[in-house]
N, C-alpha and C positions, 0 to 999 in steps of 0.2 A: 504493500500500500504506500510505502514511503515515496515510491517513484511518482505517485500521482499528486502529492501534496501541492506542488506548484500549480496544478490545474484546478484543485478543488478547495472549496471553503468548508472546513469542518464546523458544523453547526453545533453549538453547545446544546445539551439536552434541556436543561432547566435554567433560566426560562427560555423557551424557544422564541417567544414574541412577547411584547408587552400587551397584556390583555385589557381591553376595555370592559365595561360592565357586562355587555352582551357576551363577549368571549368568555368571561369568567363563569357566567351561567351555563354556557355550553359545556365547559369542562367540568362543572359541578354535575351536569347531566351525565357525562361520560363516567365520572366517578361513581355515581349512583348505579348506573348500569353494571359496571364492573363489580361493585359490591354485592349485586344480586346474583352473580354467577355461582354455579355449584362449586363446592369445595374442590372437586377434582379439576375443574377448569382453573380456579384461582391458584392451585399449586404450580401451574405453569407460568404464572405472571412473572416470577423472578427471572425466567429465561426468555419470555416472549415480549414483555414490556408493552402490553397493548395500549395503556394510557399514553405513554411517551410516543409510541409508534403512530397511533392514529392522530395525535396532536401534531406531530411532525409533518404528517401528510395533510394536515389542515382539513380533516374530515369534520363536517359539521351537520347537525340535525337538518333534515329537509333536503339533503343532497341526494343525487342519484349516483350510486357507487357500484362499480363492476368489480366482482371478486373472482379472480381466476382460481380454479380448483377448490371450490368450497367444501367438497367432501362431506364429512359428517357435521360440519357447521360450527367448528370451534370459534372462528372469527365471525361467521355468518350470524350466529345468535346474538353476539355483541352488537354487530352492525344493525341488525334488524330492530333491536330495541333502541339503540342510540339515534339512528336516522329518524325514527318515529313515523307517525302516520302520514306526514307530508313528504317523506322520503321514499326512496326506491332502491332495492338491492337487486342487482342482476348477477346471477351466478353464471360462470362460463367454464365449460369442461373442455378437455382435449377433443380433437376431431375423432369420431368413432374409429376410423381406420388406423389411427396411431396406436391404439391399444394392441393391435395385432403384433406390433414390433417388439413388445415386451417379452413375448414368448411364453407367458405363463397364465394368460387369461383363458378360461374355458369358452367353448362355443356359446354356452348359455350366457356367460358374462358379456361376451362380445355382442351378442344379440340384444342384451338389455341396454347397451349403450345407444342403440338406435332410438330408444324412447327416453333417454336420460332427461331431456328438457322437461317433459311432463312429470316423470317420476320424482325428480329433484324438487321441482316447484311444489308439487303436492306434499312431499315430505316436509319441506320448510314451512308450509302453511299449517301443517299439523303439529308443529312444535308448540303452538299455543302461546306465542309471545304476545304479551299485552301491548296494545298501542304500537303494533309492528309496522315497519315499512312494507310497502308493496313489494312483492317478490316476482321476478321473471328470470328467464335463463336463455342461453343459446350455447352452441358449440363452436369452437374455434374454426374459422373458415366459413361459417354460415351465419354471419351477423345479419339479423333481419333489418331491412331498409328502414322501418319506422324507428329503430333504436339509434340510428346513426346521428351523431351530433347531439345526443341527449345527456351524456354522462358528465359529471363533475370530476370524478376520480375513477381511476382503474388501479386495482391493487393486485400485484403479483407477489404473494407471500409464500415463499418456499415453493414456487410453482414453475421456475424457469429451467431447471437442470435437465429434465427429460425433453423439453422442447429443443434445447441445444443438442442434447445427445442424439436425437433423431433428425436434426436439421438437414443433413445430407441425404435423407431418405424421403423427404417430402416437404421441405421448407417450412417446418412447423413453427419454428421460432419467428421467422420472418412474417408468417401469417398472423401469429398472435400479436406481434407488435403492430402490424398493419391494422388489425381489428381494433387495437387500443387507440390508434390514431383516429380511425373512422368513428368510433363510438363517442369519443370525447368532444365536448364543446371547445371552441377556441379559448385558450387560456386554462383549460383543464389540465389536471396533473395525473401522472403515473407514479405510484409508490411501489418500490421494490424492496422486499426483504429476501435475501438469498444466501444460502450457505456459501461462504467465501473461501476460495482456495488461496494458499500462500502465493505470493508473487513469484517465488522461485520454483513453483511446481511446474512440471512439464505440461505443455498444452494438451497432450494426449490424456494425461491423468485428469486434468481439469476440464474435460470435455462435457461434463454433466453425468457421465455414467457412474461416477462415484458420489454424485450428489452435489459436488462443489463446482463453482465457476469462478474465474478471476474477475475482480471488479473492473479491470480495464476492458475485458471482453464485453461485459454487460453494458458499460457506458458506450462502447463503440457501436453496439447493435442499435441502441436507441438513438444515438446521435446520427447514425447513417439513415435512419428513418425520418429525420427532421426534428426530433425532440431536442430540447435544450436542458442540459443538466442544471438543476436549480438548487440542489442541496445534497449533502451527505451528513449523516449523523453516526455517532459511535454508540447509539442506544443499544444495539444488539451485538456489539463486539463481545467476544469471549476469548481472552488470551490463553486460556487453558486448553483450547482446542487447537492442537498443532498436528494435523494429520500427516502421516507419511504416505508414500505412493502405494503401499499395500492396504491402506485404510479406505473405508467408505464412511459416509456420514451416518449410515444406519447402524454403526457400532455404538452410537451414542443414544441417550434418552431422546424421545420416548420409545424408540424401536428396540434397542439393545439386541441387535441381531446376532452378535458374536458371543454374547455372555449369558444367554438364557439358562444354560446348564453349568455355568462357571461362576459361583458366587464371588470369588476373589476378583475376577476380571470385571464382573458387574459392578462391584464396589468402585473399581478404578474408573469405569465409564461414568458412573453416577457422580463421582468427584469432579470430573471434567464438566458435566452438565450438557446442555444442548449446544448445538454447533455455533461456531463463530460466524456471524452473519453481517453482510453489508446492508445498509439501509440508505437507499437512494431515492431522490425525488427528481422527476423530469416534468417539464412543462411543454404543452403543445402551444406554439406561438399563436397569439390572438390576432 
């Protein structure tokens, strides 16, 4: 990362901006939402820093926010409550054909991806979140025309490594970034939280197949698409995560892929915590 310092402004985490009274109320609202999350979710706050991250990305109630790879809804449930009834959350999944490239999805699972938009939105609406934002969805490469130019924020939270991994087999990362550009309003922002490879790692290792990408690579991809880098924060840095080229991000919590049957190794991985992550903010010029 040190090689990028001359290009980047390190944004201090607290305070990010001087808040007026309205801003303070919005952050009080975010605090209230986070306080209401289940204990299992709150246990991850020390690693994922949702308050600082969403504040850095300038997410506010009433906005339309696109969330890449919402999955089971760790961030989605926070966003739905925080954006409120005047807001809108749009989930977006990988293109269905990309899942074939992983090599471990069953035919039944691959078939289910064909109806993901309907199944995910139905699931999200059934979470029963009070005063929830409206929920919609699309799949990468199939952005509906009515959604174009409607979003205030697009969030890629731990969602870019597989797009990069399979880029040469279908242009999936380029398509995802193109969709982000198309769905955003002029002046809208992209927020990225991504497992960060050491600068000295080989490009082959940092291709996304191990979960990690180089910060310089991520910045290059967004700038090539026309986005302007507007901030970087150390919110999600973790100096304890120093992977070697035989390591993958899934050795760490919460996956613990290498230590499920090894209590001693598990203890070592838990001591490291979740991965070292870049936190970047890009703006679509207005």
